C-alpha positions in Angstrom: 30.8 -16.7 23.7 27.9 -18.7 25.2 24.4 -18.3 23.9 21.7 -16.8 26.2 18.5 -18.7 26.6 15.3 -17.4 28.2 12.3 -19.6 28.8 9.2 -18.9 30.8 5.8 -17.3 30.9 4.1 -13.9 30.9 0.7 -13.5 32.4 -1.5 -10.5 31.3 -4.5 -8.9 32.9 -7.6 -9.7 30.8 -8.2 -6.0 30.2 -4.7 -5.7 28.5 -5.1 -8.7 26.1 -6.5 -6.9 23.1 -3.6 -4.4 23.1 -1.1 -7.2 23.7 -2.4 -9.2 20.8 -2.4 -6.2 18.5 1.3 -5.3 19.3 2.6 -8.9 19.5 3.3 -9.4 15.7 5.4 -6.2 15.6 7.3 -7.2 18.8 8.0 -10.6 17.3 9.2 -9.2 14.0 11.5 -6.6 15.6 13.0 -9.2 18.0 13.6 -11.8 15.2 15.3 -9.0 13.2 17.6 -8.0 16.1 21.3 -8.8 15.8 22.1 -12.1 17.5 18.5 -13.4 17.8 18.6 -17.1 16.9 15.1 -18.0 18.1 12.1 -16.1 19.4 8.8 -17.8 20.0 5.7 -16.6 21.9 2.7 -18.9 22.1 -0.6 -18.3 23.9 -1.4 -21.1 26.3 -4.2 -23.2 24.7 -6.0 -23.5 28.1 -5.4 -19.9 29.3 -5.6 -17.0 26.9 -3.9 -14.6 29.4 -0.8 -16.8 29.7 2.0 -16.6 27.1 4.9 -19.0 26.8 8.2 -17.4 25.7 11.4 -19.0 24.4 14.4 -17.0 23.3 17.9 -17.7 22.2 20.5 -15.0 21.5 24.0 -15.7 20.2 25.7 -13.9 23.1 25.0 -11.8 26.2 25.5 -8.5 24.5 22.8 -9.3 21.9 20.4 -10.3 24.7 21.1 -7.2 26.8 20.6 -5.0 23.7 17.3 -6.8 23.1 16.1 -6.2 26.7 17.1 -2.5 26.4 15.1 -2.1 23.2 12.1 -3.8 24.7 12.2 -1.6 27.8 11.5 1.5 25.7 9.3 0.0 23.0 5.5 0.1 22.7 5.5 -3.6 23.7 7.4 -2.7 26.9 5.0 0.0 27.8 1.9 -2.2 27.2 3.4 -5.1 29.1 5.1 -3.4 32.0 2.6 -4.7 34.6 2.6 -8.2 33.3 3.7 -11.1 35.6 6.9 -12.6 34.2 8.4 -15.9 35.3 11.6 -16.6 33.4 14.7 -18.7 33.6 17.8 -17.2 31.9 20.9 -19.2 31.1 24.2 -17.9 29.7 24.5 -14.5 31.3 27.6 -13.8 33.3 27.2 -13.5 37.1 
């Protein structure tokens, strides 16, 4: 099976940043512990504290889809539901 790679950015409203930063360590830990997670990096842009760069690699489509489902119902998902996301995803079936 092909790996799934996601790369892109998330932009948050300034009023959400404190909650996002408080929840981010837990989100990173939970994601890295997820079955199939090979890489998960989230970095704040050095020139724009509201812009986060995201890079993910999952071992297969099922692992990636399971991760997305977990995130959708998590505290992170609730806090970030209005964020602007710009991603490219490779490795998912059409």
